[in-house]
TORNULUM-524950 format. One record per residue: chain; residue in one letter; x, y, z of N, C-alpha, C, CB in turn. Coordinates in pm, whole numbers, m for minus. Glycine has a CB too. Layout:
 kette rest     nu     nv     nw    cau    cav    caw     cu     cv     cw    cbu    cbv    cbw
     A    a      X      Y      Z      X      Y      Z      X      Y      Z      X      Y      Z
...
# end
This chain:
 kette rest     nu     nv     nw    cau    cav    caw     cu     cv     cw    cbu    cbv    cbw
     A    m     84   m117      0      0      0      0     89    125      0    m96     m1    122
     A    p     55    228    m84    140    346    m91    145    420     42     91    439   m200
     A    e    260    479     69    275    559    189    189    683    179    423    597    212
     A    v    111    713    281     25    831    282     99    942    353   m111    802    350
     A    l     90   1062    297    152   1179    358     67   1225    475    170   1292    255
     A    a    113   1321    549     42   1372    665    m99   1418    627    120   1489    729
     A    a   m192   1400    721   m332   1433    696   m352   1578    655   m414   1404    820
     A    e   m267   1668    705   m284   1809    671   m257   1837    523   m193   1894    757
     A    s   m203   1740    449   m177   1761    307   m297   1725    220    m56   1679    265
     A    a   m410   1683    280   m529   1651    202   m568   1772    118   m646   1609    294
     A    q   m602   1746     m7   m633   1851   m103   m783   1861   m127   m561   1825   m236
     A    p   m843   1980   m110   m985   1993   m138  m1012   1967   m287  m1036   2132    m98
     A    l  m1116   1893   m314  m1149   1856   m452  m1277   1924   m499  m1163   1706   m464
     A    c  m1385   1908   m423  m1514   1963   m464  m1608   1964   m344  m1575   1882   m582
     A    n  m1722   2029   m361  m1827   2020   m261  m1891   1882   m272  m1934   2133   m279
     A    a  m1925   1824   m160  m1982   1689   m159  m2107   1678   m248  m2016   1648    m16
     A    v  m2189   1782   m253  m2312   1778   m333  m2283   1774   m483  m2399   1899   m302
     A    d  m2159   1808   m523  m2122   1804   m665  m2106   1661   m717  m1994   1881   m688
     A    l  m2082   1567   m626  m2069   1426   m665  m2205   1359   m652  m1961   1353   m578
     A    v  m2271   1343   m766  m2405   1286   m770  m2394   1136   m798  m2493   1357   m877
     A    e  m2468   1057   m723  m2468    911   m738  m2483    872   m885  m2582    848   m654
     A    g  m2383    803   m940  m2388    755  m1078  m2386    865  m1182  m2509    673  m1097
     A    g  m2355    988  m1141  m2360   1102  m1233  m2227   1132  m1299  m2407   1224  m1160
     A    l  m2214   1254  m1344  m2092   1297  m1412  m1974   1294  m1315  m2110   1437  m1471
     A    a  m1858   1264  m1370  m1735   1265  m1293  m1688   1409  m1274  m1625   1180  m1362
     A    i  m1619   1433  m1165  m1553   1561  m1141  m1406   1540  m1179  m1570   1609   m989
     A    p  m1359   1609  m1285  m1220   1591  m1326  m1125   1676  m1242  m1204   1625  m1473
     A    f  m1002   1629  m1227   m897   1708  m1163   m763   1655  m1211   m908   1702  m1007
     A    d   m661   1738  m1199   m527   1701  m1244   m438   1669  m1125   m465   1813  m1328
     A    v   m352   1571  m1143   m255   1530  m1042   m121   1505  m1111   m304   1402   m965
     A    v    m17   1495  m1031    111   1449  m1083    128   1307  m1032    232   1543  m1037
     A    y    133   1211  m1125    147   1070  m1091    279   1021  m1149     26    986  m1145
     A    a    366    973  m1060    497    923  m1101    570   1024  m1190    483    790  m1175
     A    g    557   1153  m1155    628   1258  m1225    559   1313  m1349    760   1209  m1264
     A    q    443   1258  m1388    370   1304  m1505    239   1369  m1464    344   1188  m1601
     A    t    202   1477  m1531     71   1537  m1508    m34   1448  m1574     63   1683  m1564
     A    c   m134   1408  m1496   m239   1318  m1543   m375   1371  m1502   m218   1175  m1487
     A    r   m475   1336  m1581   m614   1366  m1547   m663   1257  m1455   m703   1377  m1676
     A    a   m741   1297  m1357   m806   1204  m1265   m954   1240  m1261   m742   1209  m1121
     A    f  m1034   1156  m1196  m1177   1187  m1181  m1229   1131  m1050  m1258   1129  m1300
     A    a  m1334   1196  m1002  m1405   1150   m883  m1550   1127   m920  m1392   1253   m765
     A    v  m1610   1024   m860  m1750    991   m879  m1808    951   m743  m1769    876   m984
     A    r  m1939    938   m738  m2004    883   m619  m2070    752   m660  m2109    984   m558
     A    f  m2044    648   m581  m2102    517   m607  m2144    455   m475  m2002    424   m683
     A    e  m2269    411   m467  m2327    355   m346  m2301    446   m225  m2269    215   m319
     A    g  m2316    575   m249  m2307    676   m143  m2167    722   m109  m2369    623    m22
     A    q  m2065    655   m162  m1927    687   m126  m1854    755   m241  m1852    560    m85
     A    p  m1774    857   m210  m1692    918   m316  m1575    826   m350  m1641   1059   m272
     A    q  m1546    815   m478  m1436    732   m528  m1358    814   m629  m1488    598   m590
     A    a  m1227    792   m640  m1147    864   m740  m1039    773   m796  m1084    991   m679
     A    y  m1006    798   m922   m907    718   m994   m835    806  m1095   m974    598  m1065
     A    l   m717    762  m1136   m655    823  m1253   m746    792  m1371   m509    770  m1277
     A    n   m762    888  m1460   m845    866  m1578   m758    802  m1686   m910   1001  m1629
     A    r   m722    677  m1661   m629    605  m1749   m667    458  m1748   m480    625  m1704
     A    c   m716    408  m1860   m751    267  m1873   m627    182  m1854   m816    238  m2011
     A    s   m641     69  m1787   m525    m17  m1766   m490    m98  m1892   m552   m112  m1650
     A    h   m580   m104  m1987   m554   m176  m2113   m460    m93  m2202   m687   m207  m2187
     A    v   m499     27  m2232   m420    124  m2307   m435    255  m2234   m465    134  m2460
     A    a   m328    326  m2211   m333    448  m2129   m410    560  m2198   m191    495  m2097
     A    m   m542    541  m2208   m632    641  m2265   m737    675  m2160   m699    589  m2398
     A    e   m791    796  m2170   m897    835  m2076  m1023    754  m2102   m927    986  m2088
     A    l  m1098    728  m1994  m1217    645  m2003  m1336    715  m2067  m1255    598  m1867
     A    d  m1351    844  m2048  m1471    919  m2086  m1519    885  m2227  m1443   1068  m2077
     A    w  m1647    856  m2238  m1706    839  m2371  m1767    971  m2418  m1812    727  m2370
     A    q  m1799   1057  m2324  m1835   1196  m2346  m1770   1269  m2229  m1994   1220  m2353
     A    p  m1751   1400  m2237  m1683   1469  m2126  m1743   1435  m1990  m1688   1619  m2148
     A    n  m1657   1381  m1902  m1692   1350  m1763  m1795   1238  m1747  m1743   1473  m1696
     A    q  m1820   1161  m1851  m1912   1048  m1842  m1830    920  m1845  m2017   1049  m1959
     A    v  m1813    860  m1729  m1732    739  m1716  m1815    617  m1676  m1623    761  m1615
     A    f  m1939    638  m1633  m2027    526  m1600  m2091    470  m1728  m2137    570  m1498
     A    d  m2120    340  m1727  m2198    282  m1835  m2343    327  m1819  m2187    125  m1836
     A    d  m2430    286  m1910  m2571    327  m1906  m2643    286  m1778  m2645    271  m2024
     A    s  m2600    176  m1717  m2665    127  m1596  m2620    202  m1470  m2639    m21  m1580
     A    g  m2508    273  m1479  m2452    341  m1362  m2384    246  m1265  m2561    416  m1290
     A    q  m2357    122  m1307  m2299     21  m1220  m2152     m8  m1249  m2377   m105  m1230
     A    w  m2100     39  m1363  m1963      8  m1402  m1896    133  m1457  m1959   m105  m1507
     A    l  m1766    146  m1432  m1685    246  m1500  m1641    180  m1629  m1561    296  m1411
     A    l  m1660    247  m1741  m1640    185  m1871  m1545    268  m1957  m1773    166  m1942
     A    c  m1445    203  m2014  m1355    268  m2108  m1424    274  m2244  m1218    192  m2118
     A    a  m1443    393  m2295  m1513    411  m2421  m1434    356  m2540  m1543    557  m2443
     A    s  m1303    351  m2530  m1221    309  m2645  m1222    159  m2669  m1080    355  m2625
     A    h  m1213     78  m2563  m1199    m65  m2581  m1297   m149  m2501  m1061   m105  m2545
     A    g  m1384    m86  m2422  m1486   m160  m2350  m1443   m223  m2219  m1539   m263  m2435
     A    a  m1325   m190  m2169  m1284   m242  m2039  m1378   m187  m1932  m1135   m206  m2007
     A    a  m1424   m274  m1843  m1516   m233  m1737  m1449   m250  m1601  m1649   m315  m1744
     A    y  m1476   m157  m1510  m1414   m156  m1378  m1520   m139  m1271  m1310    m44  m1368
     A    h  m1496   m200  m1154  m1583   m182  m1038  m1566    m39   m988  m1550   m287   m925
     A    p  m1674     38   m974  m1662    177   m930  m1611    194   m787  m1794    243   m942
     A    d  m1629     93   m703  m1587    107   m563  m1443     65   m538  m1678     27   m474
     A    t  m1384    m13   m629  m1247    m61   m608  m1153    m28   m723  m1248   m208   m586
     A    g  m1208     m6   m843  m1126     15   m962  m1076   m114  m1024  m1010    103   m928
     A    e  m1112   m229   m965  m1067   m358  m1017  m1137   m389  m1149  m1093   m470   m915
     A    c  m1068   m462  m1235  m1123   m502  m1364  m1246   m590  m1344  m1017   m576  m1448
     A    a  m1354   m558  m1417  m1476   m638  m1410  m1499   m714  m1540  m1596   m549  m1380
     A    g  m1428   m678  m1646  m1445   m747  m1773  m1385   m667  m1887  m1592   m772  m1800
     A    g  m1366   m733  m1999  m1306   m667  m2114  m1154   m673  m2108  m1352   m522  m2123
     A    p  m1088   m597  m2194   m943   m606  m2207   m866   m527  m2100   m902   m557  m2343
     A    c   m885   m561  m1974   m813   m492  m1866   m678   m558  m1843   m897   m494  m1736
     A    r   m585   m480  m1799   m456   m532  m1750   m440   m479  m1608   m334   m487  m1844
     A    g   m508   m539  m1516   m509   m488  m1380   m626   m393  m1362   m376   m418  m1346
     A    g   m615   m308  m1263   m724   m215  m1234   m681    m71  m1251   m776   m237  m1095
     A    l   m773     16  m1219   m745    160  m1222   m661    199  m1101   m877    240  m1226
     A    v   m587    307  m1114   m507    359  m1003   m601    439   m913   m387    447  m1054
     A    k   m622    389   m791   m715    450   m696   m650    568   m625   m762    347   m593
     A    i   m731    671   m603   m689    789   m528   m776    795   m403   m702    921   m614
     A    n   m716    799   m287   m790    799   m161   m862    932   m141   m696    771    m43
     A    l   m991    922   m106  m1075   1039    m80  m1126   1034     62  m1191   1047   m179
     A    s  m1161   1152    112  m1234   1162    239  m1338   1272    221  m1137   1192    360
     A    e  m1439   1268    305  m1548   1365    296  m1574   1419    436  m1676   1300    236
     A    h  m1557   1551    452  m1576   1615    582  m1644   1749    565  m1442   1632    654
     A    h  m1747   1774    646  m1813   1904    650  m1854   1953    511  m1723   2007    716
     A    g  m1907   1861    430  m1958   1897    299  m1854   1918    190  m2037   2018    311
     A    v  m1729   1878    217  m1622   1892    118  m1555   1756     97  m1518   1999    162
     A    v  m1523   1725    m27  m1449   1603    m61  m1303   1642    m80  m1507   1533   m189
     A    f  m1213   1565    m19  m1068   1587    m28  m1002   1466    m89  m1009   1618    112
     A    w   m892   1486   m160   m810   1374   m205   m677   1377   m131   m787   1378   m360
     A    q   m621   1257   m113   m501   1242    m31   m379   1212   m117   m522   1132     71
     A    p   m281   1303   m121   m156   1273   m192    m83   1155   m128    m65   1396   m194
     A    t     m3   1086   m208     82    977   m161    222   1000   m218     26    836   m204
     A    y    312    909   m192    450    928   m237    461    945   m388    535    811   m194
     A    n    371    881   m466    379    891   m612    261    966   m675    388    753   m672
     A    l    180   1029   m591     61   1101   m637     58   1235   m566    m70   1018   m610
     A    k     80   1341   m642     96   1473   m581     11   1577   m650    242   1516   m584
     A    p    m18   1687   m580    m90   1796   m646     m2   1865   m750   m140   1898   m542
     A    i    m66   1933   m842      5   2013   m942     69   2131   m869    m92   2062  m1057
     A    a    196   2157   m894    264   2272   m833    234   2397   m915    418   2247   m824
     A    f    203   2503   m844    174   2629   m915    288   2724   m899     44   2694   m863
# end
């Protein structure tokens, strides 16, 4: 499991009400392993979840339309390019041409705000 930095380094992401169950993803940028990458947050079964927006089959973003990463049923995260499906709560491969799972980003929700937690290889964009 990746080393987590101090709790005070949690990064505000969005208001909790912005993450609608099975709705549009909230995009954000992170530095992962030294590269700037797009990530997304969604709400599934009441819990906020976040991942790098990078299919494990081919490093392409999942969105089939801007910020739409759920399939029609709202039960799977689906790569629009090759049909790889992922469990929204774990990022694990559920079917299709996956090579492992999505890179999970730890979230927390406090006082109506969702935060993401940097780790040793996942950092905020420096301004």
